[in-house]
C-alpha positions as CSV (number, residue, x, y, z in Angstrom):
1,M,103.0,79.1,86.6
2,T,102.6,79.8,90.3
3,W,104.3,82.6,92.2
4,D,106.3,80.0,94.2
5,E,107.6,78.6,91.0
6,M,108.5,82.0,89.7
7,W,110.5,82.9,92.9
8,A,112.3,79.6,92.8
9,L,113.6,80.4,89.3
10,M,114.3,84.1,89.8
11,G,116.6,83.7,92.8
12,P,119.4,81.8,90.9
13,A,118.8,83.9,87.8
14,T,119.1,87.2,89.7
15,Q,122.4,85.9,91.2
16,E,123.7,85.1,87.8
17,T,122.8,88.5,86.5
18,F,124.7,90.2,89.4
19,Q,127.7,88.0,88.8
20,M,127.7,88.6,85.1
21,V,127.4,92.4,85.4
22,G,129.7,92.6,88.4
23,V,132.6,90.7,86.8
24,S,132.1,92.6,83.5
25,A,132.0,96.0,85.3
26,V,135.2,95.3,87.2
27,F,137.2,94.4,84.1
28,T,135.6,97.2,82.1
29,V,136.8,99.8,84.6
30,L,140.3,98.3,84.9
31,L,140.8,98.2,81.2
32,G,138.6,101.1,80.0
33,L,139.9,103.7,82.5
34,P,143.5,103.8,81.3
35,L,142.3,103.6,77.7
36,G,140.2,106.7,78.2
37,V,143.0,108.6,79.9
38,L,145.4,107.5,77.1
39,L,143.0,108.9,74.5
40,V,143.3,112.3,76.2
41,L,147.1,112.2,76.8
42,T,147.9,111.2,73.2
43,D,145.6,113.8,71.6
44,K,146.8,117.0,70.0
45,G,148.2,119.2,72.8
46,G,148.2,116.3,75.3
47,L,151.0,115.4,77.6
48,L,152.0,112.4,75.4
49,A,150.7,113.9,72.1
50,N,151.1,111.2,69.4
51,R,148.7,111.5,66.4
52,A,149.4,108.0,65.1
53,V,148.7,106.3,68.5
54,N,145.7,108.5,69.2
55,K,144.1,107.8,65.8
56,G,144.9,104.1,66.1
57,I,143.3,103.8,69.5
58,G,140.3,105.9,68.4
59,F,139.8,103.7,65.4
60,V,139.7,100.5,67.5
61,V,137.4,102.1,70.0
62,N,135.0,103.3,67.4
63,L,135.1,100.0,65.6
64,A,134.2,98.0,68.8
65,R,131.5,100.5,69.7
66,S,129.8,100.1,66.3
67,A,129.2,96.4,66.6
68,P,125.7,95.4,67.8
69,F,126.0,93.4,71.0
70,I,124.1,90.3,69.8
71,I,126.4,90.1,66.7
72,L,129.5,90.7,69.0
73,M,128.4,87.7,71.2
74,I,128.1,85.4,68.2
75,A,131.4,86.6,66.6
76,L,133.3,86.1,69.8
77,G,131.9,82.6,70.4
78,S,135.1,80.8,69.5
79,F,137.3,83.2,71.5
80,T,134.9,82.9,74.5
81,R,135.0,79.1,74.3
82,W,138.8,79.2,74.2
83,L,139.0,81.7,77.1
84,V,136.5,80.3,79.6
85,G,135.9,76.8,78.2
86,T,132.2,77.3,77.2
87,S,130.1,79.7,75.0
88,I,127.0,79.5,77.2
89,G,126.2,80.6,80.7
90,W,127.0,83.7,82.7
91,Q,130.7,83.1,82.7
92,A,130.8,83.0,78.9
93,A,128.6,86.1,78.7
94,T,131.1,88.2,80.7
95,V,133.6,88.0,77.8
96,P,131.5,89.8,75.1
97,L,130.0,92.0,77.8
98,T,133.4,93.3,78.8
99,I,134.7,93.7,75.3
100,G,131.6,95.5,74.3
101,A,131.6,97.8,77.3
102,I,135.3,98.8,77.4
103,P,135.2,101.2,74.4
104,F,131.9,102.7,75.6
105,F,133.3,103.4,79.0
106,A,136.7,104.6,77.6
107,R,134.9,107.3,75.6
108,L,132.9,108.4,78.7
109,V,136.2,108.6,80.7
110,E,137.8,110.6,77.9
111,T,135.0,113.1,78.1
112,S,135.2,113.4,81.9
113,V,139.0,113.9,81.8
114,R,138.8,116.5,79.1
115,E,136.7,118.7,81.4
116,V,139.5,119.1,83.9
117,D,140.7,122.7,84.1
118,R,143.7,122.9,81.8
119,G,145.2,125.6,84.2
120,L,145.6,123.0,86.9
121,V,147.5,120.7,84.6
122,E,149.8,123.5,83.4
123,A,150.5,124.6,87.0
124,V,151.5,121.1,88.1
125,Q,153.6,120.7,85.0
126,S,155.4,124.0,85.5
127,M,156.5,122.8,89.0
128,G,158.1,119.7,87.6
129,G,155.3,117.2,88.0
130,S,155.7,114.2,85.8
131,T,153.0,112.8,83.5
132,W,152.2,110.1,86.0
133,T,151.9,112.7,88.8
134,I,149.6,114.8,86.8
135,V,147.4,111.9,85.9
136,R,147.3,110.5,89.5
137,K,147.0,113.7,91.4
138,T,145.3,116.1,89.1
139,L,143.4,114.5,86.2
140,L,141.8,111.5,88.0
141,P,140.9,113.3,91.2
142,E,139.4,116.3,89.4
143,A,137.5,114.0,87.0
144,L,136.4,111.6,89.6
145,P,132.7,112.7,89.8
146,G,132.4,112.4,86.1
147,I,134.2,109.0,86.1
148,V,131.8,107.7,88.8
149,A,128.8,108.9,86.7
150,S,130.4,107.1,83.7
151,I,130.7,103.9,85.8
152,T,127.0,104.2,86.7
153,T,126.0,104.6,83.1
154,T,128.2,101.7,82.1
155,V,126.8,99.4,84.7
156,I,123.2,100.2,83.6
157,T,124.2,99.5,80.0
158,L,125.7,96.2,81.1
159,I,122.4,95.2,82.8
160,G,120.7,95.8,79.5
161,Y,123.3,93.8,77.6
162,S,123.1,91.0,80.1
163,A,119.3,90.7,79.4
164,M,120.1,90.5,75.6
165,A,122.7,87.8,76.3
166,G,119.8,85.6,77.4
167,V,118.8,85.2,73.7
168,V,122.0,83.1,73.1
169,G,122.0,81.3,76.4
170,G,123.9,83.9,78.4
171,G,122.2,83.0,81.6
172,G,120.6,85.3,84.2
173,L,117.3,87.0,84.0
174,G,117.6,87.3,80.2
175,T,117.6,83.6,79.6
176,L,114.7,83.2,82.0
177,A,112.7,85.7,80.1
178,V,113.4,84.0,76.8
179,N,112.8,80.4,78.0
180,Y,109.6,81.1,79.9
181,G,108.3,84.5,78.9
182,Y,108.8,84.1,75.2
183,Q,109.0,80.4,74.3
184,R,106.4,79.2,76.9
185,F,104.1,82.3,76.6
186,E,104.3,83.0,80.4
187,T,103.5,86.7,79.9
188,A,103.0,87.4,83.6
189,F,106.4,85.9,84.3
190,M,107.9,88.1,81.6
191,W,106.6,91.3,83.2
192,V,107.8,90.2,86.6
193,I,111.3,89.9,85.2
194,V,111.0,93.3,83.5
195,A,109.9,94.9,86.8
196,E,112.9,93.4,88.6
197,L,115.3,94.7,86.0
198,V,113.7,98.2,86.3
199,L,114.2,98.1,90.1
200,I,117.8,97.0,89.7
201,V,118.5,99.8,87.2
202,T,116.8,102.3,89.4
203,A,118.8,101.2,92.5
204,V,122.1,101.5,90.6
205,Q,121.2,105.0,89.3
206,L,120.3,106.2,92.7
207,I,123.5,104.9,94.3
208,G,125.5,106.4,91.4
209,D,123.8,109.8,91.7
210,F,124.4,109.8,95.5
211,A,128.1,109.0,95.0
212,V,128.5,111.7,92.4
213,R,126.8,114.3,94.6
214,R,129.1,113.4,97.5
215,L,132.2,113.6,95.4
216,A,131.2,116.9,93.8
217,H,130.4,118.4,97.2
218,R,133.8,117.4,98.6
219,G,135.5,118.9,95.6
220,R,133.7,122.3,96.0
221,T,134.5,122.5,99.7
222,G,138.1,121.7,99.2
223,G,138.1,118.5,101.2
224,R,139.4,115.1,100.2
225,T,137.5,113.2,97.7
226,R,135.6,110.7,99.8
227,L,132.1,109.2,99.6
228,F,131.4,108.8,103.3
229,G,132.5,110.6,106.4
230,R,134.3,113.9,106.7
231,G,137.7,114.7,105.4
232,P,140.4,116.0,107.6
233,A,139.6,119.3,109.3
234,G,141.0,122.4,107.6
235,P,140.2,125.9,106.6
236,A,137.7,126.7,103.9
237,A,139.0,127.7,100.5
238,P,141.2,130.8,101.1
239,A,140.5,134.0,99.3
240,D,144.1,135.2,99.0
241,P,145.8,135.0,95.6
242,D,148.5,132.6,96.9
243,A,145.9,129.9,97.6
244,P,146.0,128.4,94.0
245,A,149.7,128.1,94.2
246,E,149.5,126.3,97.6
247,R,146.9,123.9,96.1
248,D,149.2,123.2,93.1
249,Q,152.1,122.6,95.5
250,D,150.0,120.0,97.3
251,L,149.3,118.2,94.0
252,V,153.0,117.6,93.2
253,A,154.0,116.8,96.8
254,S,154.9,113.2,97.4
């Protein structure tokens, strides 16, 4: 196989991989984020402490995490066909990718949210802040660097899963590697695909690390949590003992 033939095949396959991972990542974050927060809220000592609910959610999450992705894809074949009308191609692969990644991401979110200073939560709660206010203005903003790091890890995991999806016709670079690198013994083509996946993963990791550093820096300097640009001008963190109370007052302000 010539290089021109390789590039002609890799273009559409790369686009399918990006679509597969992108769609799966969006739905994973939308569904996994509240699930991870709920695991914290319903745990013992949480704002919505409920042992039965917490154990039930934890059991489902652990059960879904324990299933190997290849087996999950096969097991969800009928559901995937009902949902998207087909069980092959990148559209079909997004279903098991999302279902497999949600519990993984939820546990990462749970870990990040648990690291938030309990004193901040208690301060906002003592001033009349509702559970929704505490989640929206304390837990999520304070845990944001960890959540972004969790998203980065999840996207990289999805890239690996998307390559495995090629074994059962999931499309993207994985299918290309199986059809040409394995079945047709195009070893050179296989290594080109591997190199591209490595570059994609490296780029995602670098972007994620940059975002985490920016968010962590904004948190330490007391500015708004933003990735780019400067937050509104204001004094540095005050040294007087009333400063924490003022910060907590801002958290519950509308």
